[in-house]
Structure formats: C-alpha cells, structure tokens
C-alpha positions in Angstrom: 55.7 122.1 65.2 58.8 120.1 65.1 62.1 121.7 63.9 65.0 119.1 63.3 68.4 120.7 62.7 71.3 118.4 61.3 74.8 119.5 61.3 77.1 117.9 58.8 80.6 118.6 57.7 80.6 120.3 54.2 81.6 118.1 51.2 80.9 114.8 52.7 77.2 114.2 51.7 75.7 115.0 48.5 72.4 116.6 47.4 70.9 113.7 47.0 72.0 112.0 50.4 70.6 115.0 52.0 67.3 114.7 50.3 67.2 111.3 51.6 67.9 112.5 55.2 65.2 115.4 54.7 62.7 112.6 53.7 63.4 110.0 56.3 63.9 112.3 59.3 60.3 113.7 58.2 58.9 110.2 57.9 60.3 109.3 61.4 58.7 112.5 63.1 55.3 111.9 61.4 55.5 108.2 62.6 55.9 109.5 66.2 53.5 112.7 66.1 51.1 111.4 63.3 50.4 112.4 59.6 48.6 115.8 60.6 52.2 117.0 61.5 53.9 116.3 58.1 53.1 119.8 56.7 54.6 121.4 59.7 57.7 119.4 60.2 60.7 121.2 59.3 64.2 119.6 58.8 67.4 121.8 58.4 70.5 120.7 56.9 73.7 122.9 57.7 77.0 122.3 56.4 79.9 123.2 59.1 83.2 124.1 57.5 85.7 121.4 57.6 88.1 122.1 60.6 85.2 123.9 62.4 84.0 120.6 63.7 85.9 118.4 66.3 85.4 115.0 67.9 87.5 113.9 70.9 89.7 117.1 70.4 90.4 116.5 67.0 89.3 118.7 64.2 87.3 116.7 61.6 87.4 117.1 57.8 85.4 115.5 55.0 88.5 113.4 54.2 88.5 112.0 57.8 84.6 111.1 57.4 85.2 109.6 54.0 87.7 107.2 55.7 85.4 106.3 58.5 82.9 105.4 55.9 85.4 103.5 53.6 86.4 101.3 57.4 82.6 100.8 58.0 82.0 99.1 54.5 85.3 97.2 54.7 84.1 95.7 58.0 
C-alpha cells in the first residue's frame, strides 16, 4: 500500500489546491500500480511552519514561495 507524504510551507496553498494535489498524486500512483490500489493509496499533506524550511541555506517563508510563483507566471 503506497503512502505519499507531501510537505509544504504553511500558508502557501489553499485547501482546494491541496485537494487537487491529493487527487492528482493518487491518480499518478493508480496509473503506475493499477486501479486496485486506489482504495489503499494514502496521501498525507503536512504544513511546515514558515522558517522551519530551507533551500540553499536560506529559510523559506510563504512570501518567498509566492514570489517564486509570481516570477514563474511572468516568465
């Protein structure tokens, strides 16, 4: 039985976006493992407190992620 754990910085994604992640991740696992695995595929989303997450030696906040999202949209 697959267990997928997704960690996100708190206050970045909405409840609706998290639901979409759960649905799409489940679909990806079922595509690989087969439909019989759907009922036992678990996806956990954990919010990590801002500042308790770092990339490249820099603590990340929701504002940092939103800035990256905006930069991607404008590119």
